[in-house]
N, C-alpha and C positions, 0 to 999 in steps of 0.2 A: 512292526510292519507299517502300521498307520503313520507312525512318526517319520519313518524313512520316506514314505510316499509324500508326506506333507512337505518335508524338506526338499525333496526332488522337485515337487511342483513349484515351490518358491524359487528354486534355482533356475528352473526353466523360464519362469515369468520374468526374472531379473535379466536373463540373457535376451529374451524377446524385447524387453523395454530398451535395453542397451543397443541392440541391433536396429531397432526402429528409429532411434535417435541418431544413428551413425550415418548421416547423409554427407556425401562429399560432392558439393555443388560447384559448378564452374560456368561462368558466363562466357560463351564462345563468340568472339568477334575478331575481325582482322585488325592488325596493328596499323596498316595504311591501306588506303583505297582511293582510286581515282574517281572523280565525281561523275564520270560517265558510266560507272558501274553501279549495279544494284547492291546495296548493303544487306547482308544476311546476318541475323542474330539468332542465337539459340542458347539453351541452357542444357548442360550435360550433368547427369548424376552418375558418378564413376563406379558406384557400387550396384548400379542397376535398380535402384529403388524408385518407387512411383512418385511422381510429382503431380499435384492436383491441377495447378494452373500457374501461368507466368504472365506478368504484364511488363512490357518493354518500354523504355524511354530513351529519347535522343535529345540531349540538352534540355532535359526536364519536361519534354512534351511526349505524350503517349504515342507510341508507334503501333498502328493497327496491323499493317502488312509487314510484319517483322521478317518475313522470308525474302522480301524484295523491296527494300526501302529506297525510294527515289531521292537521291541526294544532289541532283543536278543543279538545284538552285541555292545550295549552301555555299557560304564562304569557305575558303580553304583554311587548313590548319587544325589545331587541337579541338576535339569534340568529346563530349562526355556521353557515354551510354550506360544504362543501368537496367537491371531486371529485378522486379519484386516477385519472389517465388513463394507459392503457397503449397504446403505439404503437411499432412498429419496434424492439421489444426494449427500449424506454425507458419511463420512468415520470416523470410530472409531477403535482404537487399544486397545485390552484388553490383560492383561498379568497374567499368573499364574505360580506357582512353583510346580514341582512334584519331588518326591524322588524315584529313581529306587532302588529296593531291590534285593538281591540275589535270585536265583531260589530255592536253597536247604538250609535247616538248616545246620549249621556246625557240623562236626563229633566231638565227645567229646573223649578226650584222658586222660589217667592218665600216670604214668611213673614208670620205675624201675631204681634204681641206679646201675650203672656199676662200677664207681670208685669215690673216694673222694680225693680232693687235698687241701692243705693248702692255705689260702687266708688272706691277711693283713686285720685284723678286724678294722683297722682305715681308710681303703680306702672307701670313699663314691662313689661307682662305678656308673659311668654315661655312659661309653662306654667300650666295651669289645670285643676283637677279637683274634682269633688264627691265627698265621702266622709263617710258617717255624720253627715249634717246640717250639714257645714261645707264651705266652699270651701278648697282648698289651692292656693297660688299660688307660682310662681317668677318673680321679677322680674329684669330684666337691667340692663345698662350697667355699665361698670367703676367701681368705688367705690360703686355703689348696688345691687348684686345681693343678693337675699335669698331666703329660703324662709319662707313665712308660712301661718298658719291663720286663716281669716276667717269671721266670722259672716255668714250669708246675708242676713238681714233688715236688719242695720244697717251692714254693711261694716266693722265694727270688727275690727282685727287683734288676735287674742287670744294668738297665739304667733308668735315670729319669731326667726330668726337671720340675721345678715349674713355674706356671704361675703367672703373676703379680696379686696382691691381689684384683685388680679391676675387675678381670674376675672370673666367675663361669663356670668352664669347663663342657661340656656336652658330647654328642656322638662323636665317632671317628671311622675311618675306614682306611684301607690300600689299595691302588691301584697304580699300575705302579711305585713302588719305592717311593711313597709319603704317608705320613700320613696326613689325613684330620681330623681336630678337631673343634667342635663347642663350642660356649659359649652360655649361657642361654639368658640373656636379653641385652647383650652388642652389638647385631647385628654384630658380628664379628666371622669369621672363620679363622683358621690357616692352613697353608700348611707347613709340615716339610719334610726334607730329612729323609728317613726311617733309614738309617744306623747311621747317626750322631745326629738325632733329631734337626738339625739346622733349625731355622725358615727361610723359603724362601719367603713367601708372606702371605698376609691376604686378606680376601674377605668379602663383606657385603652381607646380605640377601636381598631378593627382597620383594615379597608379603608376604612371611612367616616371621613374625616379631620376632619369638623366635627360638632358637636352642634347640632341645631335642635329638632325636636319629639320628644315621647316619649309613648307609651301602652303598653298591654299587652292581650293576648288571654286572660288568666287563666293562661297558661303561659309565654309568651315576652314580653320587652320588644319594642316596635316603635318604631324610631327613624328619623327623617329627618336628612338631611345637607345639605340645600340643593339637591339634584338631584331627579330624578324617582324616586329609589329609596326604598323603605321596607325597613329591615333588621330581621330577626328575631334577637333576641339571647338566649342562655341566661342565666338569672339567677344561676347559680353560677359558670360559667367566664367569662361575659361575651363568649364567642365569637360573632361574627356568623355564624350558621349558614346563612342564606339571605336572599334579598331578592325583592321584587316591584318592577316598574316600572309607573308609572301612565300609562295611555294611554286616549284616547278612540278612536273609530273613524277618526280622522283624524290625531291628533298626540299627543305626550307633554305632560305637565304638569310643569314644573320648579319649583324654589324652594318645595317642600313644607315646611311649617313646623309649627305646633302641631297635635297629633293628639288624637283621642278614639275609643275603640272603642265602637260603638253597635250592639247587636243583630247582631253578626257582620260589620258593615261598619266601615270605618275612615273617620271624618270628618277632613278635613284642611283647614287654612288654606293659602293661597298668599301668600307674602311680598308685601306692598304691594298686596294686593287685598282688597276687602270681599266675599269669596265663600267658600263651602265646597264641597269636593268630597266626594262619597260614593263610596268606593272598595271594590271587591270585594277582600276580604282574602286571597283565594287566587290570583286571576289578575292583579290590578292594574287591571282594567277600571274606568274612571270611569263609574259608573252614574247619577250624578246631579250636577248643579251647582246650588247654592243662591245666588241673587242676594240679598245682604244690604245693598245700597246703601240709604242713608238712616239706618242705625243709627249710623254714625260721627258724623253731625251731631247726632243725638239725644243722643249721649254727649258733646257739646260738644268735638269734636275735628275737625281737618282735616289734610290733607297726607298724603304717602306714608309717613312714618315711623310715625305714630300711628294705624295702621289696625287692623282686626280681627285679633286674635291670641289667642284663648282660647276653648276649647270644653270644656264639662263636661256630664256626663250623669248624672242621677239615675235609675238603672235600676228602683228600687223603685216610683217614682211616675211614671215615663216623662216626665221633664222634661228639656228641652234648654236649656242656658244658653250664652250667648256674651258675650264682652267684647273689649276691645282695649287697645292700648298707651296708657296715660294716659287711658283713658276714665273718665268720671265715673259710669258706670252698667254694671250687668250686666243683660242682657235674657234673660228666659225666653221662648222662641219656639216656635211650631209651624210646621212646613214645610207649604207649600201648593203642590200640583202645578199648574203652568201648563197 
């Protein structure tokens, strides 16, 4: 009898230990949330077992008010949340991903045409900028890539250099007497003297593996890489110091291409679409969408390849120009709110 009791006690003890360690923990958080809402975090134990304490983190920073986290000042896009859970002298870390969305839907715009100017219909436009009375343009395709200076009124190319056939040129911008130009998959950027087009240096990309669009905010270069991200790059070290991710109140926008900085906002093309995005340069919120359908046909082009891909802004005279890949025209347009 004593042996039976002894074995029974041991069996009961083993079951107790097993049940005590059988915790089924889950970090509860939304998959998406608009930044005007309060974020709520919690941990659930699905077997109803006791949890001693939980510490919550948002992007590595401790969250004290985990039942109503103020996220209004956060950039949009992918965020990391985690919970460190303490129970029965043990510790477990759980991780989730949340996507922060814009507070408001974007304003929709159409356009009116103010002027039309001739454009080289063989130019596969990848970068486009207005500077000191001229257009500057980067054209792509292997064996056909170039950097050029163009007369606005006539479309005449007055200065040009061709890139080595191993490069596919992409976005370009002008800052402090230098021209910065990207290449697509070659992980190489070029820096030229503005006046002479003489190549002064090259630079490599960091975490962003491809070169698509390029602009600047008077201090940093702003670069796209074909995703939803815009990277802010130091002009001396060429280090990618930060990025924003572009989102509406419902979803992200990918394949961001040619860029232009206009009055504190970033205007962006989307690859294979005849539209512009107006992006908050701090948060990444897409504040406006410009429907530019109809311009491709007016520029004597069709198809997915030869779409809109060129934005230039004359800040002195408040003129906005757009063109596209192999378009025969550059259009000066005004945005019209729908």
